[in-house]
N, CA, C and O atoms as a Maestro MAE file, in Angstrom:
{
 s_m_m2io_version
 :::
 2.0.0
}

f_m_ct {
 s_m_title
 :::
 protein
 m_atom[248] {
  # First column is atom index #
  i_m_mmod_type
  r_m_x_coord
  r_m_y_coord
  r_m_z_coord
  i_m_residue_number
  s_m_chain_name
  s_m_pdb_residue_name
  s_m_pdb_atom_name
  i_m_atomic_number
  :::
  1 25 35.841 -49.357 -16.839 1 A "MET " " N  " 7
  2 3 36.696 -50.047 -17.768 1 A "MET " " CA " 6
  3 2 37.416 -49.019 -18.644 1 A "MET " " C  " 6
  4 15 36.807 -48.097 -19.185 1 A "MET " " O  " 8
  5 25 38.688 -49.203 -18.761 2 A "SER " " N  " 7
  6 3 39.462 -48.324 -19.614 2 A "SER " " CA " 6
  7 2 39.501 -48.872 -21.049 2 A "SER " " C  " 6
  8 15 39.943 -50.000 -21.270 2 A "SER " " O  " 8
  9 25 39.048 -48.090 -22.003 3 A "PRO " " N  " 7
  10 3 39.048 -48.578 -23.395 3 A "PRO " " CA " 6
  11 2 40.453 -48.708 -23.971 3 A "PRO " " C  " 6
  12 15 40.628 -49.281 -25.047 3 A "PRO " " O  " 8
  13 25 41.460 -48.182 -23.266 4 A "THR " " N  " 7
  14 3 42.827 -48.257 -23.781 4 A "THR " " CA " 6
  15 2 43.567 -49.481 -23.287 4 A "THR " " C  " 6
  16 15 44.649 -49.777 -23.793 4 A "THR " " O  " 8
  17 25 43.037 -50.195 -22.331 5 A "LEU " " N  " 7
  18 3 43.721 -51.370 -21.791 5 A "LEU " " CA " 6
  19 2 43.284 -52.631 -22.536 5 A "LEU " " C  " 6
  20 15 42.091 -52.914 -22.653 5 A "LEU " " O  " 8
  21 25 44.243 -53.366 -23.025 6 A "HIS " " N  " 7
  22 3 43.895 -54.575 -23.768 6 A "HIS " " CA " 6
  23 2 43.235 -55.616 -22.854 6 A "HIS " " C  " 6
  24 15 42.416 -56.410 -23.317 6 A "HIS " " O  " 8
  25 25 43.580 -55.619 -21.575 7 A "GLU " " N  " 7
  26 3 42.977 -56.578 -20.642 7 A "GLU " " CA " 6
  27 2 41.481 -56.389 -20.529 7 A "GLU " " C  " 6
  28 15 40.749 -57.365 -20.364 7 A "GLU " " O  " 8
  29 25 41.009 -55.162 -20.614 8 A "SER " " N  " 7
  30 3 39.571 -54.887 -20.536 8 A "SER " " CA " 6
  31 2 38.842 -55.552 -21.698 8 A "SER " " C  " 6
  32 15 37.794 -56.170 -21.516 8 A "SER " " O  " 8
  33 25 39.404 -55.418 -22.877 9 A "HIS " " N  " 7
  34 3 38.785 -56.038 -24.050 9 A "HIS " " CA " 6
  35 2 38.869 -57.544 -23.984 9 A "HIS " " C  " 6
  36 15 37.954 -58.233 -24.435 9 A "HIS " " O  " 8
  37 25 39.955 -58.076 -23.427 10 A "PHE " " N  " 7
  38 3 40.051 -59.524 -23.292 10 A "PHE " " CA " 6
  39 2 38.983 -60.024 -22.332 10 A "PHE " " C  " 6
  40 15 38.362 -61.056 -22.585 10 A "PHE " " O  " 8
  41 25 38.759 -59.308 -21.230 11 A "GLY " " N  " 7
  42 3 37.695 -59.687 -20.295 11 A "GLY " " CA " 6
  43 2 36.320 -59.697 -20.949 11 A "GLY " " C  " 6
  44 15 35.516 -60.598 -20.705 11 A "GLY " " O  " 8
  45 25 36.054 -58.702 -21.773 12 A "LEU " " N  " 7
  46 3 34.783 -58.675 -22.509 12 A "LEU " " CA " 6
  47 2 34.708 -59.828 -23.490 12 A "LEU " " C  " 6
  48 15 33.652 -60.443 -23.639 12 A "LEU " " O  " 8
  49 25 35.804 -60.131 -24.159 13 A "ALA " " N  " 7
  50 3 35.813 -61.247 -25.107 13 A "ALA " " CA " 6
  51 2 35.485 -62.547 -24.386 13 A "ALA " " C  " 6
  52 15 34.706 -63.354 -24.892 13 A "ALA " " O  " 8
  53 25 36.063 -62.755 -23.225 14 A "ARG " " N  " 7
  54 3 35.761 -63.986 -22.452 14 A "ARG " " CA " 6
  55 2 34.302 -64.041 -22.063 14 A "ARG " " C  " 6
  56 15 33.668 -65.092 -22.155 14 A "ARG " " O  " 8
  57 25 33.764 -62.911 -21.627 15 A "SER " " N  " 7
  58 3 32.347 -62.863 -21.230 15 A "SER " " CA " 6
  59 2 31.432 -63.181 -22.400 15 A "SER " " C  " 6
  60 15 30.497 -63.972 -22.273 15 A "SER " " O  " 8
  61 25 31.709 -62.554 -23.547 16 A "TYR " " N  " 7
  62 3 30.874 -62.801 -24.712 16 A "TYR " " CA " 6
  63 2 30.997 -64.249 -25.172 16 A "TYR " " C  " 6
  64 15 30.012 -64.843 -25.610 16 A "TYR " " O  " 8
  65 25 32.188 -64.819 -25.077 17 A "PHE " " N  " 7
  66 3 32.373 -66.232 -25.436 17 A "PHE " " CA " 6
  67 2 31.514 -67.105 -24.540 17 A "PHE " " C  " 6
  68 15 30.844 -68.018 -25.023 17 A "PHE " " O  " 8
  69 25 31.524 -66.839 -23.254 18 A "GLU " " N  " 7
  70 3 30.705 -67.607 -22.296 18 A "GLU " " CA " 6
  71 2 29.216 -67.481 -22.601 18 A "GLU " " C  " 6
  72 15 28.440 -68.403 -22.349 18 A "GLU " " O  " 8
  73 25 28.828 -66.329 -23.145 19 A "LEU " " N  " 7
  74 3 27.424 -66.111 -23.515 19 A "LEU " " CA " 6
  75 2 27.118 -66.632 -24.922 19 A "LEU " " C  " 6
  76 15 26.017 -66.447 -25.439 19 A "LEU " " O  " 8
  77 25 28.104 -67.281 -25.526 20 A "ASN " " N  " 7
  78 3 27.994 -67.851 -26.868 20 A "ASN " " CA " 6
  79 2 27.774 -66.781 -27.950 20 A "ASN " " C  " 6
  80 15 27.182 -67.055 -28.995 20 A "ASN " " O  " 8
  81 25 28.252 -65.580 -27.687 21 A "ASN " " N  " 7
  82 3 28.205 -64.498 -28.676 21 A "ASN " " CA " 6
  83 2 29.596 -64.410 -29.305 21 A "ASN " " C  " 6
  84 15 30.422 -63.578 -28.929 21 A "ASN " " O  " 8
  85 25 29.820 -65.284 -30.261 22 A "ILE " " N  " 7
  86 3 31.153 -65.442 -30.847 22 A "ILE " " CA " 6
  87 2 31.586 -64.195 -31.619 22 A "ILE " " C  " 6
  88 15 32.759 -63.821 -31.594 22 A "ILE " " O  " 8
  89 25 30.650 -63.561 -32.295 23 A "ALA " " N  " 7
  90 3 31.005 -62.371 -33.094 23 A "ALA " " CA " 6
  91 2 31.542 -61.257 -32.179 23 A "ALA " " C  " 6
  92 15 32.543 -60.616 -32.500 23 A "ALA " " O  " 8
  93 25 30.879 -61.033 -31.054 24 A "ARG " " N  " 7
  94 3 31.350 -59.988 -30.125 24 A "ARG " " CA " 6
  95 2 32.644 -60.417 -29.443 24 A "ARG " " C  " 6
  96 15 33.502 -59.579 -29.165 24 A "ARG " " O  " 8
  97 25 32.795 -61.704 -29.172 25 A "ALA " " N  " 7
  98 3 34.032 -62.209 -28.579 25 A "ALA " " CA " 6
  99 2 35.198 -61.956 -29.527 25 A "ALA " " C  " 6
  100 15 36.257 -61.492 -29.105 25 A "ALA " " O  " 8
  101 25 35.007 -62.257 -30.788 26 A "GLU " " N  " 7
  102 3 36.047 -62.005 -31.784 26 A "GLU " " CA " 6
  103 2 36.347 -60.511 -31.897 26 A "GLU " " C  " 6
  104 15 37.510 -60.114 -31.966 26 A "GLU " " O  " 8
  105 25 35.320 -59.697 -31.915 27 A "PHE " " N  " 7
  106 3 35.492 -58.244 -32.004 27 A "PHE " " CA " 6
  107 2 36.403 -57.741 -30.873 27 A "PHE " " C  " 6
  108 15 37.330 -56.968 -31.112 27 A "PHE " " O  " 8
  109 25 36.131 -58.186 -29.652 28 A "HIS " " N  " 7
  110 3 36.926 -57.693 -28.510 28 A "HIS " " CA " 6
  111 2 38.313 -58.326 -28.468 28 A "HIS " " C  " 6
  112 15 39.249 -57.698 -27.974 28 A "HIS " " O  " 8
  113 25 38.472 -59.532 -28.964 29 A "LEU " " N  " 7
  114 3 39.823 -60.092 -29.075 29 A "LEU " " CA " 6
  115 2 40.648 -59.276 -30.055 29 A "LEU " " C  " 6
  116 15 41.829 -59.022 -29.817 29 A "LEU " " O  " 8
  117 25 40.036 -58.867 -31.146 30 A "ARG " " N  " 7
  118 3 40.753 -58.036 -32.121 30 A "ARG " " CA " 6
  119 2 41.102 -56.664 -31.520 30 A "ARG " " C  " 6
  120 15 42.188 -56.137 -31.759 30 A "ARG " " O  " 8
  121 25 40.191 -56.104 -30.754 31 A "LYS " " N  " 7
  122 3 40.457 -54.822 -30.066 31 A "LYS " " CA " 6
  123 2 41.606 -54.982 -29.070 31 A "LYS " " C  " 6
  124 15 42.491 -54.130 -28.984 31 A "LYS " " O  " 8
  125 25 41.578 -56.071 -28.327 32 A "ALA " " N  " 7
  126 3 42.652 -56.327 -27.345 32 A "ALA " " CA " 6
  127 2 44.002 -56.430 -28.045 32 A "ALA " " C  " 6
  128 15 44.995 -55.871 -27.579 32 A "ALA " " O  " 8
  129 25 44.034 -57.150 -29.169 33 A "ARG " " N  " 7
  130 3 45.274 -57.281 -29.916 33 A "ARG " " CA " 6
  131 2 45.776 -55.927 -30.392 33 A "ARG " " C  " 6
  132 15 46.967 -55.628 -30.314 33 A "ARG " " O  " 8
  133 25 44.849 -55.114 -30.886 34 A "LYS " " N  " 7
  134 3 45.216 -53.801 -31.423 34 A "LYS " " CA " 6
  135 2 45.778 -52.903 -30.316 34 A "LYS " " C  " 6
  136 15 46.687 -52.114 -30.572 34 A "LYS " " O  " 8
  137 25 45.263 -53.009 -29.118 35 A "LYS " " N  " 7
  138 3 45.683 -52.123 -28.019 35 A "LYS " " CA " 6
  139 2 46.885 -52.636 -27.223 35 A "LYS " " C  " 6
  140 15 47.459 -51.910 -26.411 35 A "LYS " " O  " 8
  141 25 47.263 -53.915 -27.469 36 A "ALA " " N  " 7
  142 3 48.405 -54.480 -26.757 36 A "ALA " " CA " 6
  143 2 49.692 -53.787 -27.178 36 A "ALA " " C  " 6
  144 15 49.889 -53.490 -28.356 36 A "ALA " " O  " 8
  145 25 50.552 -53.534 -26.227 37 A "ASP " " N  " 7
  146 3 51.805 -52.831 -26.491 37 A "ASP " " CA " 6
  147 2 52.944 -53.792 -26.862 37 A "ASP " " C  " 6
  148 15 53.821 -53.438 -27.650 37 A "ASP " " O  " 8
  149 25 52.933 -54.986 -26.306 38 A "PHE " " N  " 7
  150 3 54.069 -55.888 -26.442 38 A "PHE " " CA " 6
  151 2 53.793 -56.987 -27.456 38 A "PHE " " C  " 6
  152 15 52.662 -57.447 -27.615 38 A "PHE " " O  " 8
  153 25 54.853 -57.393 -28.135 39 A "THR " " N  " 7
  154 3 54.740 -58.418 -29.158 39 A "THR " " CA " 6
  155 2 54.189 -59.721 -28.570 39 A "THR " " C  " 6
  156 15 53.368 -60.379 -29.209 39 A "THR " " O  " 8
  157 25 54.621 -60.102 -27.373 40 A "HIS " " N  " 7
  158 3 54.150 -61.364 -26.807 40 A "HIS " " CA " 6
  159 2 52.649 -61.316 -26.514 40 A "HIS " " C  " 6
  160 15 51.969 -62.335 -26.629 40 A "HIS " " O  " 8
  161 25 52.129 -60.159 -26.141 41 A "ASP " " N  " 7
  162 3 50.687 -60.035 -25.940 41 A "ASP " " CA " 6
  163 2 49.940 -60.117 -27.265 41 A "ASP " " C  " 6
  164 15 48.900 -60.769 -27.360 41 A "ASP " " O  " 8
  165 25 50.472 -59.454 -28.285 42 A "LYS " " N  " 7
  166 3 49.848 -59.523 -29.612 42 A "LYS " " CA " 6
  167 2 49.843 -60.949 -30.119 42 A "LYS " " C  " 6
  168 15 48.849 -61.387 -30.699 42 A "LYS " " O  " 8
  169 25 50.922 -61.687 -29.920 43 A "GLN " " N  " 7
  170 3 50.988 -63.085 -30.362 43 A "GLN " " CA " 6
  171 2 49.979 -63.929 -29.597 43 A "GLN " " C  " 6
  172 15 49.341 -64.810 -30.174 43 A "GLN " " O  " 8
  173 25 49.832 -63.669 -28.311 44 A "ARG " " N  " 7
  174 3 48.858 -64.417 -27.514 44 A "ARG " " CA " 6
  175 2 47.445 -64.184 -28.044 44 A "ARG " " C  " 6
  176 15 46.663 -65.131 -28.127 44 A "ARG " " O  " 8
  177 25 47.100 -62.953 -28.404 45 A "TYR " " N  " 7
  178 3 45.774 -62.670 -28.964 45 A "TYR " " CA " 6
  179 2 45.622 -63.295 -30.350 45 A "TYR " " C  " 6
  180 15 44.544 -63.778 -30.696 45 A "TYR " " O  " 8
  181 25 46.689 -63.289 -31.143 46 A "ASP " " N  " 7
  182 3 46.629 -63.970 -32.441 46 A "ASP " " CA " 6
  183 2 46.322 -65.443 -32.254 46 A "ASP " " C  " 6
  184 15 45.517 -66.011 -32.992 46 A "ASP " " O  " 8
  185 25 46.957 -66.063 -31.274 47 A "ASN " " N  " 7
  186 3 46.706 -67.502 -31.004 47 A "ASN " " CA " 6
  187 2 45.287 -67.738 -30.527 47 A "ASN " " C  " 6
  188 15 44.666 -68.737 -30.891 47 A "ASN " " O  " 8
  189 25 44.768 -66.827 -29.715 48 A "LYS " " N  " 7
  190 3 43.386 -66.973 -29.251 48 A "LYS " " CA " 6
  191 2 42.386 -66.803 -30.396 48 A "LYS " " C  " 6
  192 15 41.365 -67.490 -30.439 48 A "LYS " " O  " 8
  193 25 42.679 -65.890 -31.322 49 A "LEU " " N  " 7
  194 3 41.814 -65.721 -32.492 49 A "LEU " " CA " 6
  195 2 41.853 -66.967 -33.374 49 A "LEU " " C  " 6
  196 15 40.821 -67.380 -33.903 49 A "LEU " " O  " 8
  197 25 43.011 -67.558 -33.535 50 A "ILE " " N  " 7
  198 3 43.117 -68.795 -34.320 50 A "ILE " " CA " 6
  199 2 42.332 -69.909 -33.653 50 A "ILE " " C  " 6
  200 15 41.641 -70.670 -34.329 50 A "ILE " " O  " 8
  201 25 42.431 -70.015 -32.323 51 A "ALA " " N  " 7
  202 3 41.687 -71.046 -31.583 51 A "ALA " " CA " 6
  203 2 40.191 -70.813 -31.714 51 A "ALA " " C  " 6
  204 15 39.431 -71.765 -31.888 51 A "ALA " " O  " 8
  205 25 39.767 -69.583 -31.634 52 A "LEU " " N  " 7
  206 3 38.329 -69.258 -31.751 52 A "LEU " " CA " 6
  207 2 37.833 -69.647 -33.150 52 A "LEU " " C  " 6
  208 15 36.772 -70.257 -33.286 52 A "LEU " " O  " 8
  209 25 38.595 -69.297 -34.176 53 A "LYS " " N  " 7
  210 3 38.215 -69.661 -35.541 53 A "LYS " " CA " 6
  211 2 38.121 -71.181 -35.691 53 A "LYS " " C  " 6
  212 15 37.212 -71.693 -36.346 53 A "LYS " " O  " 8
  213 25 39.068 -71.894 -35.079 54 A "SER " " N  " 7
  214 3 39.046 -73.351 -35.124 54 A "SER " " CA " 6
  215 2 37.798 -73.926 -34.480 54 A "SER " " C  " 6
  216 15 37.205 -74.872 -34.999 54 A "SER " " O  " 8
  217 25 37.400 -73.361 -33.354 55 A "LEU " " N  " 7
  218 3 36.173 -73.804 -32.690 55 A "LEU " " CA " 6
  219 2 34.947 -73.558 -33.559 55 A "LEU " " C  " 6
  220 15 34.029 -74.377 -33.599 55 A "LEU " " O  " 8
  221 25 34.937 -72.441 -34.244 56 A "ILE " " N  " 7
  222 3 33.805 -72.117 -35.118 56 A "ILE " " CA " 6
  223 2 33.710 -73.130 -36.262 56 A "ILE " " C  " 6
  224 15 32.624 -73.609 -36.589 56 A "ILE " " O  " 8
  225 25 34.845 -73.447 -36.858 57 A "VAL " " N  " 7
  226 3 34.854 -74.408 -37.963 57 A "VAL " " CA " 6
  227 2 34.372 -75.772 -37.471 57 A "VAL " " C  " 6
  228 15 33.553 -76.414 -38.129 57 A "VAL " " O  " 8
  229 25 34.877 -76.218 -36.316 58 A "LYS " " N  " 7
  230 3 34.470 -77.507 -35.777 58 A "LYS " " CA " 6
  231 2 32.975 -77.529 -35.461 58 A "LYS " " C  " 6
  232 15 32.295 -78.522 -35.721 58 A "LYS " " O  " 8
  233 25 32.476 -76.443 -34.905 59 A "ALA " " N  " 7
  234 3 31.047 -76.364 -34.553 59 A "ALA " " CA " 6
  235 2 30.160 -76.419 -35.797 59 A "ALA " " C  " 6
  236 15 29.065 -76.979 -35.765 59 A "ALA " " O  " 8
  237 25 30.640 -75.836 -36.883 60 A "ASN " " N  " 7
  238 3 29.879 -75.835 -38.120 60 A "ASN " " CA " 6
  239 2 29.847 -77.206 -38.811 60 A "ASN " " C  " 6
  240 15 29.001 -77.458 -39.670 60 A "ASN " " O  " 8
  241 25 30.770 -78.079 -38.428 61 A "HIS " " N  " 7
  242 3 30.813 -79.422 -39.026 61 A "HIS " " CA " 6
  243 2 29.924 -80.413 -38.277 61 A "HIS " " C  " 6
  244 15 29.720 -81.530 -38.751 61 A "HIS " " O  " 8
  245 25 29.399 -80.029 -37.132 62 A "TYR " " N  " 7
  246 3 28.567 -80.965 -36.340 62 A "TYR " " CA " 6
  247 2 27.116 -80.616 -36.428 62 A "TYR " " C  " 6
  248 15 26.281 -81.292 -35.828 62 A "TYR " " O  " 8
  :::
 }
 m_bond[247] {
  # First column is bond index #
  i_m_from
  i_m_to
  i_m_order
  :::
  1 1 2 1
  2 2 3 1
  3 3 4 2
  4 3 5 1
  5 5 6 1
  6 6 7 1
  7 7 8 2
  8 7 9 1
  9 9 10 1
  10 10 11 1
  11 11 12 2
  12 11 13 1
  13 13 14 1
  14 14 15 1
  15 15 16 2
  16 15 17 1
  17 17 18 1
  18 18 19 1
  19 19 20 2
  20 19 21 1
  21 21 22 1
  22 22 23 1
  23 23 24 2
  24 23 25 1
  25 25 26 1
  26 26 27 1
  27 27 28 2
  28 27 29 1
  29 29 30 1
  30 30 31 1
  31 31 32 2
  32 31 33 1
  33 33 34 1
  34 34 35 1
  35 35 36 2
  36 35 37 1
  37 37 38 1
  38 38 39 1
  39 39 40 2
  40 39 41 1
  41 41 42 1
  42 42 43 1
  43 43 44 2
  44 43 45 1
  45 45 46 1
  46 46 47 1
  47 47 48 2
  48 47 49 1
  49 49 50 1
  50 50 51 1
  51 51 52 2
  52 51 53 1
  53 53 54 1
  54 54 55 1
  55 55 56 2
  56 55 57 1
  57 57 58 1
  58 58 59 1
  59 59 60 2
  60 59 61 1
  61 61 62 1
  62 62 63 1
  63 63 64 2
  64 63 65 1
  65 65 66 1
  66 66 67 1
  67 67 68 2
  68 67 69 1
  69 69 70 1
  70 70 71 1
  71 71 72 2
  72 71 73 1
  73 73 74 1
  74 74 75 1
  75 75 76 2
  76 75 77 1
  77 77 78 1
  78 78 79 1
  79 79 80 2
  80 79 81 1
  81 81 82 1
  82 82 83 1
  83 83 84 2
  84 83 85 1
  85 85 86 1
  86 86 87 1
  87 87 88 2
  88 87 89 1
  89 89 90 1
  90 90 91 1
  91 91 92 2
  92 91 93 1
  93 93 94 1
  94 94 95 1
  95 95 96 2
  96 95 97 1
  97 97 98 1
  98 98 99 1
  99 99 100 2
  100 99 101 1
  101 101 102 1
  102 102 103 1
  103 103 104 2
  104 103 105 1
  105 105 106 1
  106 106 107 1
  107 107 108 2
  108 107 109 1
  109 109 110 1
  110 110 111 1
  111 111 112 2
  112 111 113 1
  113 113 114 1
  114 114 115 1
  115 115 116 2
  116 115 117 1
  117 117 118 1
  118 118 119 1
  119 119 120 2
  120 119 121 1
  121 121 122 1
  122 122 123 1
  123 123 124 2
  124 123 125 1
  125 125 126 1
  126 126 127 1
  127 127 128 2
  128 127 129 1
  129 129 130 1
  130 130 131 1
  131 131 132 2
  132 131 133 1
  133 133 134 1
  134 134 135 1
  135 135 136 2
  136 135 137 1
  137 137 138 1
  138 138 139 1
  139 139 140 2
  140 139 141 1
  141 141 142 1
  142 142 143 1
  143 143 144 2
  144 143 145 1
  145 145 146 1
  146 146 147 1
  147 147 148 2
  148 147 149 1
  149 149 150 1
  150 150 151 1
  151 151 152 2
  152 151 153 1
  153 153 154 1
  154 154 155 1
  155 155 156 2
  156 155 157 1
  157 157 158 1
  158 158 159 1
  159 159 160 2
  160 159 161 1
  161 161 162 1
  162 162 163 1
  163 163 164 2
  164 163 165 1
  165 165 166 1
  166 166 167 1
  167 167 168 2
  168 167 169 1
  169 169 170 1
  170 170 171 1
  171 171 172 2
  172 171 173 1
  173 173 174 1
  174 174 175 1
  175 175 176 2
  176 175 177 1
  177 177 178 1
  178 178 179 1
  179 179 180 2
  180 179 181 1
  181 181 182 1
  182 182 183 1
  183 183 184 2
  184 183 185 1
  185 185 186 1
  186 186 187 1
  187 187 188 2
  188 187 189 1
  189 189 190 1
  190 190 191 1
  191 191 192 2
  192 191 193 1
  193 193 194 1
  194 194 195 1
  195 195 196 2
  196 195 197 1
  197 197 198 1
  198 198 199 1
  199 199 200 2
  200 199 201 1
  201 201 202 1
  202 202 203 1
  203 203 204 2
  204 203 205 1
  205 205 206 1
  206 206 207 1
  207 207 208 2
  208 207 209 1
  209 209 210 1
  210 210 211 1
  211 211 212 2
  212 211 213 1
  213 213 214 1
  214 214 215 1
  215 215 216 2
  216 215 217 1
  217 217 218 1
  218 218 219 1
  219 219 220 2
  220 219 221 1
  221 221 222 1
  222 222 223 1
  223 223 224 2
  224 223 225 1
  225 225 226 1
  226 226 227 1
  227 227 228 2
  228 227 229 1
  229 229 230 1
  230 230 231 1
  231 231 232 2
  232 231 233 1
  233 233 234 1
  234 234 235 1
  235 235 236 2
  236 235 237 1
  237 237 238 1
  238 238 239 1
  239 239 240 2
  240 239 241 1
  241 241 242 1
  242 242 243 1
  243 243 244 2
  244 243 245 1
  245 245 246 1
  246 246 247 1
  247 247 248 2
  :::
 }
}
């Protein structure tokens, strides 16, 4: 895995999310966003972080 590729961090974020490790999923989404070169990729990661936060809030209400 290349630590400089945003796709690698996104893959880790997905894996951690599937394992219900939300903190690590968020960590790797933030890393992916930081390493993304293009604005559209950064926006996509911003949207994924917003969705993840929304899921956390909903889960805490149940």
